[in-house]
C-alpha atoms as a printed R data frame, in Angstrom:
    type eleno elety resid chain resno      x       y       z
1   ATOM     1    CA   UNK     A     1 21.495  -9.616 -25.982
2   ATOM     2    CA   UNK     A     2 19.658 -12.528 -27.507
3   ATOM     3    CA   UNK     A     3 16.750 -13.042 -25.034
4   ATOM     4    CA   UNK     A     4 15.612 -16.544 -26.123
5   ATOM     5    CA   UNK     A     5 18.844 -18.510 -25.659
6   ATOM     6    CA   UNK     A     6 18.065 -21.362 -23.000
7   ATOM     7    CA   UNK     A     7 14.531 -21.247 -23.753
8   ATOM     8    CA   UNK     A     8 11.643 -23.261 -25.759
9   ATOM     9    CA   UNK     A     9 10.163 -21.243 -28.201
10  ATOM    10    CA   UNK     A    10  8.090 -21.264 -31.472
11  ATOM    11    CA   UNK     A    11  9.929 -20.529 -34.654
12  ATOM    12    CA   UNK     A    12  9.064 -20.881 -38.748
13  ATOM    13    CA   UNK     A    13 11.269 -22.310 -41.221
14  ATOM    14    CA   UNK     A    14 12.782 -20.271 -43.802
15  ATOM    15    CA   UNK     A    15 15.058 -22.276 -45.426
16  ATOM    16    CA   UNK     A    16 16.827 -25.747 -45.511
17  ATOM    17    CA   UNK     A    17 19.790 -27.714 -46.975
18  ATOM    18    CA   UNK     A    18 20.571 -31.389 -47.259
19  ATOM    19    CA   UNK     A    19 21.065 -31.729 -43.386
20  ATOM    20    CA   UNK     A    20 19.385 -28.819 -41.693
21  ATOM    21    CA   UNK     A    21 16.336 -26.611 -41.694
22  ATOM    22    CA   UNK     A    22 16.795 -23.035 -40.508
23  ATOM    23    CA   UNK     A    23 14.468 -21.689 -38.385
24  ATOM    24    CA   UNK     A    24 13.321 -18.009 -37.161
25  ATOM    25    CA   UNK     A    25 11.341 -17.163 -34.312
26  ATOM    26    CA   UNK     A    26  8.886 -14.132 -34.663
27  ATOM    27    CA   UNK     A    27 10.664 -12.025 -31.798
28  ATOM    28    CA   UNK     A    28 13.988 -11.050 -32.784
29  ATOM    29    CA   UNK     A    29 15.062 -12.517 -36.185
30  ATOM    30    CA   UNK     A    30 17.697 -14.818 -35.256
31  ATOM    31    CA   UNK     A    31 18.243 -17.876 -37.253
32  ATOM    32    CA   UNK     A    32 18.617 -21.296 -35.890
33  ATOM    33    CA   UNK     A    33 19.713 -24.564 -37.390
34  ATOM    34    CA   UNK     A    34 17.769 -27.343 -36.755
35  ATOM    35    CA   UNK     A    35 18.584 -30.943 -38.001
36  ATOM    36    CA   UNK     A    36 16.343 -32.563 -39.922
37  ATOM    37    CA   UNK     A    37 16.231 -35.793 -37.926
38  ATOM    38    CA   UNK     A    38 15.398 -33.649 -34.648
39  ATOM    39    CA   UNK     A    39 12.478 -31.931 -36.325
40  ATOM    40    CA   UNK     A    40  9.033 -33.668 -35.255
41  ATOM    41    CA   UNK     A    41  7.760 -33.461 -38.988
42  ATOM    42    CA   UNK     A    42  8.683 -32.344 -42.237
43  ATOM    43    CA   UNK     A    43  8.943 -28.731 -42.238
44  ATOM    44    CA   UNK     A    44  8.203 -26.403 -45.581
45  ATOM    45    CA   UNK     A    45  8.625 -22.804 -45.951
46  ATOM    46    CA   UNK     A    46  6.696 -21.166 -43.203
47  ATOM    47    CA   UNK     A    47  6.054 -24.448 -41.471
48  ATOM    48    CA   UNK     A    48  5.920 -23.880 -37.455
49  ATOM    49    CA   UNK     A    49  8.202 -25.785 -34.955
50  ATOM    50    CA   UNK     A    50  8.856 -25.634 -31.528
51  ATOM    51    CA   UNK     A    51 12.256 -26.467 -29.689
52  ATOM    52    CA   UNK     A    52 14.924 -25.495 -27.355
53  ATOM    53    CA   UNK     A    53 17.333 -22.802 -28.735
54  ATOM    54    CA   UNK     A    54 21.267 -22.676 -27.931
55  ATOM    55    CA   UNK     A    55 24.794 -21.936 -29.113
56  ATOM    56    CA   UNK     A    56 26.414 -25.158 -29.894
57  ATOM    57    CA   UNK     A    57 30.148 -25.835 -28.986
58  ATOM    58    CA   UNK     A    58 31.091 -24.776 -32.326
59  ATOM    59    CA   UNK     A    59 29.360 -21.129 -31.568
60  ATOM    60    CA   UNK     A    60 26.601 -21.580 -34.053
61  ATOM    61    CA   UNK     A    61 22.829 -21.259 -33.236
62  ATOM    62    CA   UNK     A    62 20.693 -24.257 -32.790
63  ATOM    63    CA   UNK     A    63 17.504 -25.569 -31.948
64  ATOM    64    CA   UNK     A    64 16.697 -29.031 -30.861
65  ATOM    65    CA   UNK     A    65 12.994 -30.462 -30.519
66  ATOM    66    CA   UNK     A    66 14.202 -34.054 -29.089
67  ATOM    67    CA   UNK     A    67 15.295 -34.506 -25.656
68  ATOM    68    CA   UNK     A    68 14.693 -30.843 -24.425
69  ATOM    69    CA   UNK     A    69 16.388 -30.126 -21.475
70  ATOM    70    CA   UNK     A    70 14.760 -29.752 -17.974
71  ATOM    71    CA   UNK     A    71 17.392 -27.336 -17.194
72  ATOM    72    CA   UNK     A    72 16.397 -23.901 -19.052
73  ATOM    73    CA   UNK     A    73 16.211 -20.235 -18.138
74  ATOM    74    CA   UNK     A    74 14.345 -20.158 -14.953
75  ATOM    75    CA   UNK     A    75 14.138 -23.815 -14.839
76  ATOM    76    CA   UNK     A    76 16.036 -25.640 -12.153
77  ATOM    77    CA   UNK     A    77 17.157 -29.003 -12.062
78  ATOM    78    CA   UNK     A    78 19.939 -31.521 -11.261
79  ATOM    79    CA   UNK     A    79 22.789 -32.070 -13.895
80  ATOM    80    CA   UNK     A    80 26.018 -34.087 -13.996
81  ATOM    81    CA   UNK     A    81 29.208 -32.553 -13.734
82  ATOM    82    CA   UNK     A    82 31.614 -34.017 -16.631
83  ATOM    83    CA   UNK     A    83 34.650 -31.697 -16.492
84  ATOM    84    CA   UNK     A    84 36.304 -29.272 -14.331
85  ATOM    85    CA   UNK     A    85 38.699 -26.279 -15.322
86  ATOM    86    CA   UNK     A    86 40.758 -24.666 -12.521
87  ATOM    87    CA   UNK     A    87 40.891 -21.450 -14.539
88  ATOM    88    CA   UNK     A    88 37.158 -21.658 -15.718
89  ATOM    89    CA   UNK     A    89 35.042 -23.482 -13.665
90  ATOM    90    CA   UNK     A    90 33.233 -26.638 -13.958
91  ATOM    91    CA   UNK     A    91 31.046 -28.226 -16.632
92  ATOM    92    CA   UNK     A    92 27.643 -29.867 -16.650
93  ATOM    93    CA   UNK     A    93 25.877 -32.131 -18.801
94  ATOM    94    CA   UNK     A    94 22.043 -30.856 -19.260
95  ATOM    95    CA   UNK     A    95 21.405 -33.523 -22.157
96  ATOM    96    CA   UNK     A    96 22.281 -31.419 -25.166
97  ATOM    97    CA   UNK     A    97 24.561 -33.316 -27.689
98  ATOM    98    CA   UNK     A    98 26.896 -30.973 -28.497
99  ATOM    99    CA   UNK     A    99 27.005 -28.620 -25.686
100 ATOM   100    CA   UNK     A   100 28.060 -28.753 -21.828
101 ATOM   101    CA   UNK     A   101 26.982 -25.936 -19.677
102 ATOM   102    CA   UNK     A   102 30.002 -24.173 -17.562
103 ATOM   103    CA   UNK     A   103 29.400 -22.870 -13.629
104 ATOM   104    CA   UNK     A   104 31.847 -20.087 -13.329
105 ATOM   105    CA   UNK     A   105 34.685 -20.383 -10.628
106 ATOM   106    CA   UNK     A   106 33.024 -16.991  -9.536
107 ATOM   107    CA   UNK     A   107 30.141 -18.963  -8.153
108 ATOM   108    CA   UNK     A   108 32.204 -22.352  -6.838
109 ATOM   109    CA   UNK     A   109 33.573 -22.153  -3.183
110 ATOM   110    CA   UNK     A   110 36.851 -20.351  -2.792
111 ATOM   111    CA   UNK     A   111 38.577 -23.737  -1.747
112 ATOM   112    CA   UNK     A   112 39.118 -25.681  -4.911
113 ATOM   113    CA   UNK     A   113 39.493 -28.929  -2.895
114 ATOM   114    CA   UNK     A   114 35.560 -28.309  -2.331
115 ATOM   115    CA   UNK     A   115 34.664 -27.846  -5.951
116 ATOM   116    CA   UNK     A   116 32.550 -30.262  -7.546
117 ATOM   117    CA   UNK     A   117 34.178 -33.179  -9.405
118 ATOM   118    CA   UNK     A   118 33.280 -35.487 -12.229
119 ATOM   119    CA   UNK     A   119 30.269 -37.361 -11.657
120 ATOM   120    CA   UNK     A   120 28.800 -35.107  -9.077
121 ATOM   121    CA   UNK     A   121 25.189 -33.506  -9.162
122 ATOM   122    CA   UNK     A   122 24.454 -29.604  -9.303
123 ATOM   123    CA   UNK     A   123 21.133 -28.055  -9.563
124 ATOM   124    CA   UNK     A   124 21.337 -25.361 -11.902
125 ATOM   125    CA   UNK     A   125 19.325 -23.293 -14.263
126 ATOM   126    CA   UNK     A   126 20.696 -21.320 -17.281
127 ATOM   127    CA   UNK     A   127 21.310 -17.832 -17.678
128 ATOM   128    CA   UNK     A   128 22.641 -15.919 -20.652
129 ATOM   129    CA   UNK     A   129 25.478 -13.165 -20.758
130 ATOM   130    CA   UNK     A   130 25.684 -10.215 -23.077
131 ATOM   131    CA   UNK     A   131 27.568 -12.013 -25.509
132 ATOM   132    CA   UNK     A   132 25.175 -14.586 -25.896
133 ATOM   133    CA   UNK     A   133 27.081 -17.296 -23.768
134 ATOM   134    CA   UNK     A   134 25.103 -19.789 -21.548
135 ATOM   135    CA   UNK     A   135 26.046 -20.234 -18.088
136 ATOM   136    CA   UNK     A   136 25.048 -22.488 -15.100
137 ATOM   137    CA   UNK     A   137 23.172 -20.854 -12.651
138 ATOM   138    CA   UNK     A   138 23.263 -22.562  -9.232
139 ATOM   139    CA   UNK     A   139 20.286 -22.876  -6.920
140 ATOM   140    CA   UNK     A   140 20.063 -20.919  -4.028
141 ATOM   141    CA   UNK     A   141 19.340 -21.657  -0.278
142 ATOM   142    CA   UNK     A   142 15.905 -19.644  -1.066
143 ATOM   143    CA   UNK     A   143 15.095 -22.031  -3.973
144 ATOM   144    CA   UNK     A   144 15.773 -25.008  -1.784
145 ATOM   145    CA   UNK     A   145 13.526 -24.029   0.618
146 ATOM   146    CA   UNK     A   146 11.266 -23.497  -1.602
147 ATOM   147    CA   UNK     A   147 10.829 -27.061  -2.901
148 ATOM   148    CA   UNK     A   148 11.924 -29.005   0.498
149 ATOM   149    CA   UNK     A   149  9.667 -31.587   1.643
150 ATOM   150    CA   UNK     A   150  8.659 -31.829   5.414
151 ATOM   151    CA   UNK     A   151 10.867 -34.537   7.411
152 ATOM   152    CA   UNK     A   152  8.983 -37.130   8.844
153 ATOM   153    CA   UNK     A   153  9.868 -38.524  12.669
154 ATOM   154    CA   UNK     A   154  9.529 -41.930  11.486
155 ATOM   155    CA   UNK     A   155 12.932 -41.349   9.648
156 ATOM   156    CA   UNK     A   156 14.879 -41.238  12.795
157 ATOM   157    CA   UNK     A   157 18.195 -43.505  12.471
158 ATOM   158    CA   UNK     A   158 17.217 -44.247   8.520
159 ATOM   159    CA   UNK     A   159 19.516 -44.059   5.772
160 ATOM   160    CA   UNK     A   160 19.342 -41.434   3.064
161 ATOM   161    CA   UNK     A   161 21.085 -40.285  -0.278
162 ATOM   162    CA   UNK     A   162 21.506 -36.627  -0.127
163 ATOM   163    CA   UNK     A   163 23.556 -34.007  -2.514
164 ATOM   164    CA   UNK     A   164 25.676 -31.227  -1.118
165 ATOM   165    CA   UNK     A   165 24.001 -27.942  -1.938
166 ATOM   166    CA   UNK     A   166 26.185 -25.791   0.232
167 ATOM   167    CA   UNK     A   167 29.912 -25.892   1.793
168 ATOM   168    CA   UNK     A   168 29.934 -23.681   5.076
169 ATOM   169    CA   UNK     A   169 32.221 -22.879   8.131
170 ATOM   170    CA   UNK     A   170 29.482 -24.210  10.425
171 ATOM   171    CA   UNK     A   171 28.976 -27.384   8.402
172 ATOM   172    CA   UNK     A   172 27.636 -29.001   5.110
173 ATOM   173    CA   UNK     A   173 24.084 -28.422   3.742
174 ATOM   174    CA   UNK     A   174 22.414 -31.272   1.489
175 ATOM   175    CA   UNK     A   175 19.031 -32.045  -0.101
176 ATOM   176    CA   UNK     A   176 18.033 -35.704   0.305
177 ATOM   177    CA   UNK     A   177 16.599 -37.600  -2.686
178 ATOM   178    CA   UNK     A   178 13.117 -37.160  -1.414
179 ATOM   179    CA   UNK     A   179 14.073 -33.126  -1.634
180 ATOM   180    CA   UNK     A   180 14.393 -32.837   2.303
181 ATOM   181    CA   UNK     A   181 16.854 -30.620   3.485
182 ATOM   182    CA   UNK     A   182 19.750 -32.061   5.523
183 ATOM   183    CA   UNK     A   183 22.519 -30.416   7.905
184 ATOM   184    CA   UNK     A   184 25.805 -32.091   8.567
185 ATOM   185    CA   UNK     A   185 27.765 -30.762  11.414
186 ATOM   186    CA   UNK     A   186 31.847 -30.887  11.393
187 ATOM   187    CA   UNK     A   187 31.544 -33.516  14.087
188 ATOM   188    CA   UNK     A   188 29.361 -36.064  12.305
189 ATOM   189    CA   UNK     A   189 32.078 -36.592   9.413
190 ATOM   190    CA   UNK     A   190 35.627 -37.369   9.144
191 ATOM   191    CA   UNK     A   191 36.236 -35.221   6.207
192 ATOM   192    CA   UNK     A   192 34.504 -32.201   4.336
193 ATOM   193    CA   UNK     A   193 32.407 -33.246   1.651
194 ATOM   194    CA   UNK     A   194 32.328 -31.118  -1.729
195 ATOM   195    CA   UNK     A   195 29.661 -29.143  -3.516
196 ATOM   196    CA   UNK     A   196 27.578 -31.571  -5.559
197 ATOM   197    CA   UNK     A   197 28.967 -34.851  -3.639
198 ATOM   198    CA   UNK     A   198 26.297 -37.736  -3.353
199 ATOM   199    CA   UNK     A   199 26.548 -38.690   0.191
200 ATOM   200    CA   UNK     A   200 24.861 -41.625   1.975
201 ATOM   201    CA   UNK     A   201 23.926 -40.738   5.506
202 ATOM   202    CA   UNK     A   202 22.107 -41.337   8.314
203 ATOM   203    CA   UNK     A   203 19.276 -39.380  10.362
204 ATOM   204    CA   UNK     A   204 20.552 -38.464  13.796
205 ATOM   205    CA   UNK     A   205 17.990 -35.743  14.763
206 ATOM   206    CA   UNK     A   206 15.679 -33.048  13.468
207 ATOM   207    CA   UNK     A   207 16.448 -29.197  13.427
208 ATOM   208    CA   UNK     A   208 14.225 -26.682  14.330
209 ATOM   209    CA   UNK     A   209 13.985 -25.226  10.619
210 ATOM   210    CA   UNK     A   210 12.324 -28.275   9.404
211 ATOM   211    CA   UNK     A   211 15.454 -29.926   8.257
212 ATOM   212    CA   UNK     A   212 16.887 -33.427   9.171
213 ATOM   213    CA   UNK     A   213 20.269 -33.381  11.028
214 ATOM   214    CA   UNK     A   214 22.381 -35.974   9.489
215 ATOM   215    CA   UNK     A   215 25.573 -38.009  10.327
216 ATOM   216    CA   UNK     A   216 28.264 -39.651   7.862
217 ATOM   217    CA   UNK     A   217 29.856 -41.648  10.929
218 ATOM   218    CA   UNK     A   218 29.075 -45.387  11.198
219 ATOM   219    CA   UNK     A   219 26.708 -46.549  13.364
220 ATOM   220    CA   UNK     A   220 28.201 -48.471  16.371
221 ATOM   221    CA   UNK     A   221 27.957 -52.127  15.108
222 ATOM   222    CA   UNK     A   222 29.231 -50.921  11.627
223 ATOM   223    CA   UNK     A   223 32.242 -49.274  13.296
224 ATOM   224    CA   UNK     A   224 33.852 -52.222  14.835
225 ATOM   225    CA   UNK     A   225 36.257 -55.059  13.891
226 ATOM   226    CA   UNK     A   226 35.715 -58.443  12.525
227 ATOM   227    CA   UNK     A   227 36.286 -60.146  15.912
228 ATOM   228    CA   UNK     A   228 33.801 -57.877  17.384
229 ATOM   229    CA   UNK     A   229 31.492 -58.736  14.793
230 ATOM   230    CA   UNK     A   230 31.561 -62.567  15.667
231 ATOM   231    CA   UNK     A   231 31.161 -61.881  19.517
232 ATOM   232    CA   UNK     A   232 27.887 -59.634  18.351
233 ATOM   233    CA   UNK     A   233 26.688 -62.428  16.190
234 ATOM   234    CA   UNK     A   234 27.127 -65.020  18.886
235 ATOM   235    CA   UNK     A   235 25.366 -63.196  21.425
236 ATOM   236    CA   UNK     A   236 22.488 -62.229  19.212
237 ATOM   237    CA   UNK     A   237 22.185 -65.882  18.594
238 ATOM   238    CA   UNK     A   238 22.591 -67.136  22.038
239 ATOM   239    CA   UNK     A   239 19.069 -68.257  23.746
240 ATOM   240    CA   UNK     A   240 19.872 -65.831  26.715
241 ATOM   241    CA   UNK     A   241 21.878 -63.180  24.833
242 ATOM   242    CA   UNK     A   242 24.842 -64.201  27.097
243 ATOM   243    CA   UNK     A   243 28.350 -65.662  26.470
244 ATOM   244    CA   UNK     A   244 30.118 -67.586  30.087
245 ATOM   245    CA   UNK     A   245 33.420 -65.355  29.066
246 ATOM   246    CA   UNK     A   246 34.852 -61.865  30.406
247 ATOM   247    CA   UNK     A   247 38.220 -60.356  29.959
248 ATOM   248    CA   UNK     A   248 38.972 -62.325  33.276
249 ATOM   249    CA   UNK     A   249 38.865 -65.524  31.404
250 ATOM   250    CA   UNK     A   250 41.501 -67.769  30.557
251 ATOM   251    CA   UNK     A   251 43.371 -67.948  27.279
252 ATOM   252    CA   UNK     A   252 42.327 -71.505  26.867
253 ATOM   253    CA   UNK     A   253 38.758 -70.773  27.599
254 ATOM   254    CA   UNK     A   254 38.579 -67.896  25.372
255 ATOM   255    CA   UNK     A   255 40.561 -70.028  22.286
256 ATOM   256    CA   UNK     A   256 38.493 -72.989  22.637
257 ATOM   257    CA   UNK     A   257 35.010 -71.055  22.376
258 ATOM   258    CA   UNK     A   258 35.988 -68.429  19.889
259 ATOM   259    CA   UNK     A   259 39.205 -69.499  18.413
260 ATOM   260    CA   UNK     A   260 41.108 -66.390  18.856
261 ATOM   261    CA   UNK     A   261 43.752 -65.015  21.702
262 ATOM   262    CA   UNK     A   262 42.806 -63.395  24.916
263 ATOM   263    CA   UNK     A   263 44.361 -60.306  23.520
264 ATOM   264    CA   UNK     A   264 41.884 -60.109  20.352
265 ATOM   265    CA   UNK     A   265 39.069 -61.113  22.577
266 ATOM   266    CA   UNK     A   266 39.910 -58.330  25.079
267 ATOM   267    CA   UNK     A   267 40.405 -55.754  22.257
268 ATOM   268    CA   UNK     A   268 36.879 -56.844  20.845
269 ATOM   269    CA   UNK     A   269 35.393 -56.898  24.004
270 ATOM   270    CA   UNK     A   270 36.781 -53.139  24.571
271 ATOM   271    CA   UNK     A   271 34.981 -51.790  21.403
272 ATOM   272    CA   UNK     A   272 31.687 -53.608  21.979
273 ATOM   273    CA   UNK     A   273 31.657 -51.869  25.517
274 ATOM   274    CA   UNK     A   274 32.493 -48.602  24.165
275 ATOM   275    CA   UNK     A   275 29.826 -48.539  21.620
276 ATOM   276    CA   UNK     A   276 27.483 -49.554  24.303
277 ATOM   277    CA   UNK     A   277 26.474 -53.026  22.874
278 ATOM   278    CA   UNK     A   278 27.569 -55.193  25.556
279 ATOM   279    CA   UNK     A   279 28.502 -55.079  29.256
280 ATOM   280    CA   UNK     A   280 30.140 -57.818  31.632
281 ATOM   281    CA   UNK     A   281 28.217 -58.867  34.666
282 ATOM   282    CA   UNK     A   282 28.485 -61.973  36.931
283 ATOM   283    CA   UNK     A   283 31.734 -63.688  34.837
284 ATOM   284    CA   UNK     A   284 29.483 -63.271  31.857
285 ATOM   285    CA   UNK     A   285 29.371 -61.354  28.681
286 ATOM   286    CA   UNK     A   286 26.141 -59.623  28.366
287 ATOM   287    CA   UNK     A   287 24.218 -58.325  25.399
288 ATOM   288    CA   UNK     A   288 22.642 -54.915  25.994
289 ATOM   289    CA   UNK     A   289 18.957 -54.624  24.700
290 ATOM   290    CA   UNK     A   290 18.797 -52.148  21.921
291 ATOM   291    CA   UNK     A   291 16.493 -49.798  23.670
292 ATOM   292    CA   UNK     A   292 19.108 -49.260  26.334
293 ATOM   293    CA   UNK     A   293 22.163 -49.064  23.982
294 ATOM   294    CA   UNK     A   294 22.171 -45.560  23.354
295 ATOM   295    CA   UNK     A   295 21.882 -44.710  27.103
296 ATOM   296    CA   UNK     A   296 24.904 -43.691  29.239
297 ATOM   297    CA   UNK     A   297 25.922 -45.818  32.265
298 ATOM   298    CA   UNK     A   298 28.049 -44.538  34.569
């Protein structure tokens, strides 16, 4: 087994041709080809060089000294999914020009609908099997806990970007771009995200384990329709945050002030009341202050 694959090693030049230097690490005598344009300096027999070693897509042992991957054996980082093969797994770009790394289907969700898709992100390290093949090794929950940052209470209701790290029956586990752990309960999403998917979520609370509770559902004002948005904007721009209209108003008055039908008005007001953004009082539509908007009214 070649224990140097997927690592940065020191080697000496033993031969060359027009295009390549051929170098050998001291430990096991394996010979790697190094493109001359990728060498940091001109090499002569016995000259030393340091680089990342791997097996390229043509099954040739190769060294690179440029753009050394941050993803290596025992070194985890995010890579981008560039391909999916249902009978094998997914392929991740780690920065090599002629090699993508496979993550085995054995390490992916049993439901293929939850597999990563092209363009998703996976945090992986490299591992070599007994045949000298490099595979991607998914980061575990323990590792994410080690690198996780503590959330701040000021993040409540903030938007965050997060990557799915685990898909479980109890919900979706993520890590934010700020390396904070997050959890999305099934009730806070309309469909189940897949592994590696990048999500835009909202902070709705804090867990007892030092993570964020997140929601993929829009805020109430984001979920309402165009008519509701128009009415809400008029209330916000009104001096006293009131409109002299209710669902009891005449169709003519509603049409004259808003340019919509009474049916449209009633539906829009219904949405706003359900979202606890407005109320009807004394023959007027009244904007509920934001500090009260989340309260329940009997």
